[in-house]
C-alpha positions as CSV (number, residue, x, y, z in Angstrom):
1,M,-8.0,2.6,-23.9
2,R,-7.4,-1.0,-23.5
3,S,-3.7,-0.1,-22.3
4,A,-4.7,2.0,-19.4
5,W,-7.1,-1.1,-18.3
6,R,-4.2,-3.0,-18.7
7,T,-2.1,-1.1,-16.6
8,I,-4.6,-0.8,-14.1
9,A,-5.1,-4.6,-14.1
10,S,-1.4,-4.7,-13.4
11,F,-1.4,-3.0,-9.9
12,W,-4.2,-5.4,-9.0
13,R,-1.8,-8.3,-10.3
14,A,1.2,-7.4,-8.6
15,E,2.8,-9.1,-6.0
16,L,1.8,-8.8,-2.4
17,L,3.8,-5.5,-0.8
18,S,5.8,-4.7,-4.0
19,P,5.9,-1.0,-5.0
20,K,3.6,-1.7,-7.4
21,H,1.2,-3.2,-5.0
22,L,1.8,-0.3,-2.7
23,V,1.5,2.2,-5.3
24,G,-1.7,0.6,-6.0
25,W,-3.5,0.8,-2.8
26,A,-2.8,4.5,-2.5
27,I,-4.7,5.0,-5.8
28,C,-7.5,2.8,-4.6
29,I,-7.7,4.8,-1.4
30,S,-7.6,8.1,-3.0
31,A,-10.0,7.1,-5.6
32,C,-12.2,6.1,-2.6
33,Y,-12.1,9.3,-0.4
34,G,-12.5,11.4,-4.0
35,L,-16.0,9.8,-4.7
36,A,-17.1,10.1,-1.2
37,H,-16.0,13.7,-0.9
38,L,-17.6,14.1,-4.4
39,A,-20.5,12.6,-3.1
40,G,-21.0,15.2,-0.5
41,L,-20.1,12.7,2.6
42,R,-18.2,15.1,4.2
43,E,-21.4,16.8,5.7
44,F,-21.8,13.6,7.8
45,S,-18.5,13.9,9.5
46,S,-20.4,16.4,11.5
47,I,-21.4,13.4,14.2
48,L,-17.5,14.3,15.7
49,N,-19.3,17.3,17.4
50,G,-22.4,15.6,18.0
51,T,-24.6,16.5,15.5
52,V,-26.4,14.8,12.7
53,G,-25.5,15.4,9.3
54,S,-29.2,14.9,7.7
55,V,-32.2,15.0,9.6
56,G,-33.9,13.3,6.4
57,L,-31.8,10.6,6.7
58,G,-31.7,9.4,10.4
59,W,-29.0,9.2,12.8
60,K,-27.8,5.6,12.4
61,I,-27.3,6.4,8.7
62,S,-25.8,9.6,9.2
63,A,-23.1,8.5,11.8
64,F,-22.4,5.2,9.1
65,L,-21.8,8.0,6.4
66,G,-20.0,9.8,8.6
67,L,-17.5,7.0,9.8
68,V,-17.3,6.0,6.4
69,Y,-15.8,9.3,5.3
70,I,-13.7,9.8,8.5
71,F,-12.1,6.0,7.7
72,L,-11.5,7.3,4.2
73,Y,-10.0,10.7,5.3
74,L,-7.5,8.9,7.9
75,G,-6.6,6.6,5.3
76,L,-5.8,9.5,2.8
77,V,-4.0,11.0,4.9
78,L,-2.1,8.1,6.9
79,L,-2.0,5.0,4.7
80,V,-1.7,6.6,1.4
81,P,2.0,8.9,2.3
82,T,3.2,5.8,4.2
83,F,2.6,3.2,1.6
84,L,4.2,6.1,-1.5
85,L,7.2,6.2,0.7
86,A,7.7,2.5,1.1
87,A,7.1,1.7,-2.2
88,T,9.8,4.7,-2.8
89,F,12.2,3.1,-0.7
90,L,11.8,-0.6,-1.9
91,V,12.6,0.4,-5.3
92,L,15.6,2.3,-4.1
93,W,16.5,-0.7,-1.7
94,R,16.1,-3.3,-4.6
95,R,18.2,-0.8,-7.0
96,F,21.1,-0.3,-4.7
97,F,20.9,-3.4,-2.7
98,P,19.8,-6.4,-5.2
99,E,19.2,-10.0,-4.2
100,P,22.0,-12.6,-4.1
101,A,20.6,-14.3,-7.3
102,A,20.4,-11.2,-9.3
103,L,24.0,-10.3,-8.6
104,A,24.8,-13.9,-9.3
105,Q,23.4,-13.7,-12.9
106,A,24.8,-10.6,-13.2
107,H,28.4,-11.6,-12.7
108,D,28.2,-15.0,-14.4
109,E,28.2,-17.1,-10.9
110,P,26.3,-19.6,-9.9
111,A,23.6,-18.5,-7.2
112,T,23.7,-20.0,-3.4
113,T,21.2,-22.6,-2.8
114,S,21.2,-22.0,0.8
115,K,17.8,-20.5,2.0
116,D,19.4,-18.2,4.4
117,P,21.3,-15.2,2.8
118,L,22.8,-14.0,6.0
119,R,24.2,-17.3,7.1
120,H,28.1,-16.5,7.0
121,L,27.0,-13.6,9.5
122,A,25.7,-16.2,12.1
123,L,27.2,-16.5,15.5
124,H,26.8,-20.4,15.5
125,N,27.5,-21.1,12.2
126,R,27.7,-24.8,11.3
127,S,28.9,-24.6,8.2
128,R,32.2,-22.9,8.9
129,R,33.1,-26.5,10.8
């Protein structure tokens, strides 16, 4: 049980826009949508056609719950696949095109100290003079 919590916590401590961070957000959005669906908020999505989901709750709360469900659904359909594809592409990119510092360490060469790894491609490169 403790290792499961550590795994979940590692998603939240991941570097911003890293593959682990994107997968963590995909899991979070999916879990929120699943909870909203289990709670029965799908009935309130009828606000799209102008009807109230529940007469007992009133139209304002019904509209709010309907919008919550719709936004979670759109997040599940649009964001989750995008986040998972982006995480996959990032993993593949980092595997096939490692950073220059990682290459230098792999070949026991000193890493470049320049902040611009593509400086040799610049049209007006002053370091060539």
